[in-house]
C-alpha positions as YAML, in Angstrom:
chain: A
units: angstrom
residues:
- id: 1
  name: MET
  ca: [-85.09, 5.37, 57.98]
- id: 2
  name: SER
  ca: [-88.62, 4.50, 59.03]
- id: 3
  name: PRO
  ca: [-90.87, 7.11, 60.67]
- id: 4
  name: ARG
  ca: [-90.85, 5.12, 63.89]
- id: 5
  name: ALA
  ca: [-87.02, 5.02, 63.99]
- id: 6
  name: SER
  ca: [-86.90, 8.77, 63.28]
- id: 7
  name: ARG
  ca: [-89.25, 9.49, 66.18]
- id: 8
  name: CYS
  ca: [-87.19, 7.29, 68.52]
- id: 9
  name: LEU
  ca: [-84.02, 9.11, 67.48]
- id: 10
  name: VAL
  ca: [-85.62, 12.53, 68.05]
- id: 11
  name: ILE
  ca: [-86.95, 11.46, 71.47]
- id: 12
  name: THR
  ca: [-83.57, 10.04, 72.48]
- id: 13
  name: ILE
  ca: [-81.78, 13.25, 71.49]
- id: 14
  name: ALA
  ca: [-84.37, 15.38, 73.32]
- id: 15
  name: LEU
  ca: [-84.08, 13.28, 76.48]
- id: 16
  name: SER
  ca: [-80.29, 13.38, 76.46]
- id: 17
  name: THR
  ca: [-80.41, 17.17, 76.04]
- id: 18
  name: VAL
  ca: [-82.80, 17.53, 78.99]
- id: 19
  name: VAL
  ca: [-80.66, 15.26, 81.18]
- id: 20
  name: ALA
  ca: [-77.49, 17.18, 80.26]
- id: 21
  name: SER
  ca: [-79.22, 20.48, 81.00]
- id: 22
  name: MET
  ca: [-80.42, 19.25, 84.41]
- id: 23
  name: ALA
  ca: [-76.92, 17.98, 85.28]
- id: 24
  name: ALA
  ca: [-75.39, 21.32, 84.32]
- id: 25
  name: GLN
  ca: [-77.87, 23.21, 86.49]
- id: 26
  name: ALA
  ca: [-77.20, 20.95, 89.46]
- id: 27
  name: ALA
  ca: [-73.41, 21.38, 89.26]
- id: 28
  name: PRO
  ca: [-72.03, 23.80, 91.88]
- id: 29
  name: ARG
  ca: [-70.71, 27.06, 90.44]
- id: 30
  name: PRO
  ca: [-68.71, 29.88, 92.00]
- id: 31
  name: LYS
  ca: [-70.76, 32.99, 92.69]
- id: 32
  name: LYS
  ca: [-70.28, 36.04, 90.48]
- id: 33
  name: GLY
  ca: [-67.38, 38.20, 91.57]
- id: 34
  name: GLU
  ca: [-65.94, 35.36, 93.61]
- id: 35
  name: PRO
  ca: [-62.70, 33.95, 92.16]
- id: 36
  name: ALA
  ca: [-62.55, 30.21, 91.71]
- id: 37
  name: ALA
  ca: [-60.25, 28.62, 94.24]
- id: 38
  name: ALA
  ca: [-57.30, 26.71, 92.87]
- id: 39
  name: ALA
  ca: [-57.66, 23.01, 93.50]
- id: 40
  name: ALA
  ca: [-55.18, 21.75, 96.05]
- id: 41
  name: ALA
  ca: [-53.38, 18.51, 95.43]
- id: 42
  name: PRO
  ca: [-53.36, 16.05, 98.31]
- id: 43
  name: VAL
  ca: [-50.41, 16.61, 100.64]
- id: 44
  name: ASP
  ca: [-47.57, 14.18, 100.05]
- id: 45
  name: LYS
  ca: [-45.08, 13.79, 102.90]
- id: 46
  name: ARG
  ca: [-42.21, 13.75, 100.41]
- id: 47
  name: ASP
  ca: [-42.97, 17.28, 99.17]
- id: 48
  name: ARG
  ca: [-41.16, 20.32, 100.52]
- id: 49
  name: VAL
  ca: [-43.64, 22.94, 101.67]
- id: 50
  name: VAL
  ca: [-43.64, 26.73, 101.23]
- id: 51
  name: THR
  ca: [-43.20, 28.48, 104.55]
- id: 52
  name: ALA
  ca: [-44.18, 32.06, 103.79]
- id: 53
  name: PRO
  ca: [-46.99, 33.26, 106.06]
- id: 54
  name: GLY
  ca: [-49.18, 35.92, 104.50]
- id: 55
  name: THR
  ca: [-48.70, 34.65, 100.96]
- id: 56
  name: PRO
  ca: [-51.20, 32.64, 98.92]
- id: 57
  name: PHE
  ca: [-48.66, 29.80, 98.73]
- id: 58
  name: HIS
  ca: [-48.06, 29.24, 102.44]
- id: 59
  name: GLY
  ca: [-48.48, 25.60, 103.36]
- id: 60
  name: ARG
  ca: [-48.57, 24.36, 99.76]
- id: 61
  name: ALA
  ca: [-46.04, 22.03, 98.19]
- id: 62
  name: PHE
  ca: [-43.29, 24.02, 96.44]
- id: 63
  name: TRP
  ca: [-43.80, 22.14, 93.18]
- id: 64
  name: GLN
  ca: [-47.50, 22.97, 93.23]
- id: 65
  name: ALA
  ca: [-47.09, 26.67, 94.07]
- id: 66
  name: ILE
  ca: [-44.41, 27.07, 91.43]
- id: 67
  name: ALA
  ca: [-46.49, 25.20, 88.84]
- id: 68
  name: GLN
  ca: [-49.38, 27.58, 89.55]
- id: 69
  name: CYS
  ca: [-47.10, 30.53, 88.81]
- id: 70
  name: GLY
  ca: [-45.96, 28.82, 85.63]
- id: 71
  name: GLY
  ca: [-49.61, 28.47, 84.59]
- id: 72
  name: ILE
  ca: [-50.20, 32.16, 85.27]
- id: 73
  name: TYR
  ca: [-47.25, 33.22, 83.14]
- id: 74
  name: PHE
  ca: [-48.21, 30.75, 80.42]
- id: 75
  name: ARG
  ca: [-51.64, 32.38, 80.33]
- id: 76
  name: LEU
  ca: [-49.98, 35.81, 80.07]
- id: 77
  name: ASN
  ca: [-47.92, 34.49, 77.17]
- id: 78
  name: THR
  ca: [-51.09, 33.34, 75.42]
- id: 79
  name: VAL
  ca: [-52.94, 36.62, 75.99]
- id: 80
  name: TYR
  ca: [-50.00, 38.73, 74.79]
- id: 81
  name: SER
  ca: [-49.44, 36.47, 71.76]
- id: 82
  name: GLU
  ca: [-53.09, 36.74, 70.72]
- id: 83
  name: ALA
  ca: [-52.97, 40.53, 71.12]
- id: 84
  name: ALA
  ca: [-49.73, 40.69, 69.09]
- id: 85
  name: ILE
  ca: [-51.33, 38.70, 66.28]
- id: 86
  name: SER
  ca: [-54.25, 41.10, 66.32]
- id: 87
  name: ALA
  ca: [-51.84, 44.06, 66.21]
- id: 88
  name: LYS
  ca: [-50.07, 42.50, 63.24]
- id: 89
  name: VAL
  ca: [-53.00, 41.20, 61.18]
- id: 90
  name: ILE
  ca: [-56.36, 42.64, 62.20]
- id: 91
  name: LYS
  ca: [-55.47, 46.21, 63.18]
- id: 92
  name: PRO
  ca: [-51.91, 46.76, 61.99]
- id: 93
  name: ASP
  ca: [-49.93, 48.63, 64.65]
- id: 94
  name: PRO
  ca: [-46.19, 47.92, 64.41]
- id: 95
  name: ALA
  ca: [-45.36, 49.51, 67.78]
- id: 96
  name: ALA
  ca: [-48.01, 47.52, 69.63]
- id: 97
  name: TYR
  ca: [-46.94, 44.37, 67.79]
- id: 98
  name: GLN
  ca: [-43.32, 44.83, 68.91]
- id: 99
  name: ARG
  ca: [-44.30, 45.57, 72.52]
- id: 100
  name: LEU
  ca: [-46.76, 42.68, 72.79]
- id: 101
  name: THR
  ca: [-44.36, 40.24, 71.13]
- id: 102
  name: LYS
  ca: [-41.65, 41.15, 73.64]
- id: 103
  name: GLN
  ca: [-44.12, 40.78, 76.54]
- id: 104
  name: ALA
  ca: [-45.21, 37.37, 75.20]
- id: 105
  name: GLU
  ca: [-41.59, 36.20, 74.93]
- id: 106
  name: THR
  ca: [-40.80, 37.36, 78.46]
- id: 107
  name: ALA
  ca: [-43.92, 35.67, 79.86]
- id: 108
  name: GLY
  ca: [-43.05, 32.46, 77.99]
- id: 109
  name: GLN
  ca: [-39.50, 32.45, 79.36]
- id: 110
  name: THR
  ca: [-40.79, 33.07, 82.87]
- id: 111
  name: ALA
  ca: [-43.36, 30.27, 82.55]
- id: 112
  name: THR
  ca: [-40.57, 27.93, 81.45]
- id: 113
  name: MET
  ca: [-38.47, 28.96, 84.45]
- id: 114
  name: PHE
  ca: [-41.33, 28.08, 86.81]
- id: 115
  name: PHE
  ca: [-42.11, 24.82, 85.00]
- id: 116
  name: ASP
  ca: [-38.45, 23.77, 85.19]
- id: 117
  name: ALA
  ca: [-38.39, 24.48, 88.94]
- id: 118
  name: SER
  ca: [-41.62, 22.54, 89.52]
- id: 119
  name: GLU
  ca: [-40.20, 19.66, 87.54]
- id: 120
  name: ASN
  ca: [-36.97, 19.79, 89.60]
- id: 121
  name: PHE
  ca: [-38.92, 19.59, 92.86]
- id: 122
  name: LEU
  ca: [-40.96, 16.61, 91.67]
- id: 123
  name: ILE
  ca: [-37.88, 14.79, 90.41]
- id: 124
  name: SER
  ca: [-35.92, 15.33, 93.63]
- id: 125
  name: ASP
  ca: [-38.76, 15.02, 96.18]
- id: 126
  name: ARG
  ca: [-40.79, 12.21, 94.66]
- id: 127
  name: ARG
  ca: [-38.10, 10.60, 92.51]
- id: 128
  name: LEU
  ca: [-40.27, 10.92, 89.41]
- id: 129
  name: ALA
  ca: [-38.96, 10.65, 85.88]
- id: 130
  name: ARG
  ca: [-39.04, 13.88, 83.88]
- id: 131
  name: ASP
  ca: [-42.10, 12.89, 81.85]
- id: 132
  name: GLU
  ca: [-43.98, 11.83, 85.00]
- id: 133
  name: ALA
  ca: [-43.10, 15.16, 86.63]
- id: 134
  name: VAL
  ca: [-44.50, 17.06, 83.65]
- id: 135
  name: LEU
  ca: [-47.69, 15.00, 83.76]
- id: 136
  name: THR
  ca: [-47.99, 15.79, 87.48]
- id: 137
  name: TYR
  ca: [-47.54, 19.58, 87.38]
- id: 138
  name: ASP
  ca: [-49.25, 20.26, 84.05]
- id: 139
  name: PRO
  ca: [-52.88, 19.90, 85.28]
- id: 140
  name: VAL
  ca: [-52.15, 22.21, 88.23]
- id: 141
  name: ALA
  ca: [-50.62, 24.82, 85.94]
- id: 142
  name: GLY
  ca: [-53.41, 24.45, 83.40]
- id: 143
  name: ARG
  ca: [-56.17, 24.95, 85.96]
- id: 144
  name: GLU
  ca: [-54.48, 28.06, 87.31]
- id: 145
  name: GLY
  ca: [-54.01, 29.58, 83.86]
- id: 146
  name: ASP
  ca: [-57.51, 28.66, 82.67]
- id: 147
  name: ARG
  ca: [-59.22, 30.44, 85.53]
- id: 148
  name: LEU
  ca: [-57.65, 33.76, 84.45]
- id: 149
  name: LYS
  ca: [-59.62, 35.34, 81.64]
- id: 150
  name: THR
  ca: [-57.85, 38.69, 81.12]
- id: 151
  name: ALA
  ca: [-54.31, 40.03, 81.05]
- id: 152
  name: ASP
  ca: [-55.11, 42.24, 84.05]
- id: 153
  name: ALA
  ca: [-56.28, 39.23, 86.09]
- id: 154
  name: ALA
  ca: [-53.14, 37.29, 85.15]
- id: 155
  name: ILE
  ca: [-50.87, 40.23, 85.98]
- id: 156
  name: GLN
  ca: [-52.56, 40.60, 89.36]
- id: 157
  name: ALA
  ca: [-52.26, 36.85, 90.04]
- id: 158
  name: SER
  ca: [-48.57, 36.89, 89.08]
- id: 159
  name: LYS
  ca: [-47.56, 39.51, 91.66]
- id: 160
  name: PRO
  ca: [-46.70, 37.07, 94.49]
- id: 161
  name: CYS
  ca: [-44.85, 34.73, 92.10]
- id: 162
  name: SER
  ca: [-41.72, 36.85, 91.99]
- id: 163
  name: GLU
  ca: [-41.33, 36.64, 95.77]
- id: 164
  name: LEU
  ca: [-42.04, 32.91, 95.70]
- id: 165
  name: TYR
  ca: [-39.23, 32.32, 93.22]
- id: 166
  name: LYS
  ca: [-36.84, 34.50, 95.22]
- id: 167
  name: LEU
  ca: [-37.71, 32.49, 98.34]
- id: 168
  name: CYS
  ca: [-37.19, 29.28, 96.41]
- id: 169
  name: ARG
  ca: [-33.81, 30.44, 95.07]
- id: 170
  name: SER
  ca: [-32.60, 31.37, 98.52]
- id: 171
  name: THR
  ca: [-33.91, 28.18, 100.16]
- id: 172
  name: TYR
  ca: [-33.49, 25.57, 97.41]
- id: 173
  name: PRO
  ca: [-31.08, 26.92, 94.78]
- id: 174
  name: GLN
  ca: [-30.63, 23.45, 93.28]
- id: 175
  name: SER
  ca: [-34.35, 23.32, 92.34]
- id: 176
  name: CYS
  ca: [-34.85, 27.00, 91.48]
- id: 177
  name: SER
  ca: [-31.65, 27.42, 89.54]
- id: 178
  name: ASP
  ca: [-32.50, 30.17, 87.04]
- id: 179
  name: PRO
  ca: [-30.43, 33.21, 88.06]
- id: 180
  name: THR
  ca: [-32.55, 35.75, 86.20]
- id: 181
  name: ALA
  ca: [-34.36, 38.09, 88.54]
- id: 182
  name: LEU
  ca: [-38.11, 38.40, 88.15]
- id: 183
  name: THR
  ca: [-39.51, 41.87, 87.90]
- id: 184
  name: ASN
  ca: [-43.24, 42.53, 87.98]
...
């Protein structure tokens, strides 16, 4: 490579780095200590809406609220699984490994219960195919889970989910059909 081509390459890389840095600084960020708000999907007239004043889900589409809870429990599953691996491999502690593995399994089963319900709502309300329903609720669930960085934050965020599922089971048992009771 000629010296001139090398200089052009270096200048191009430097300029792209500066532009990327300026774009990152200009992007709006949530303030410290302020939780990031979950992005709301546009309201679709076909969606059934949660009517539970005083809850974080009031006024949201059932599929969306339930997908958010699925994302929270999926995040709990991930956190507990990572801690269980650490308790098995890095700092061997058989009791902690057993406890964390059980918590991960429970969180995974609960996440699946919420994902199934969200899928059921999308299939019945919007007449989507199963794969389209999954592609619709997955980004909502992913965003909700990704914003939670610790097990404590996920546990706190999951508290209203139990009541949401109970409301769903009593109102729409065909969509929220898992009979297992949630306990937080």
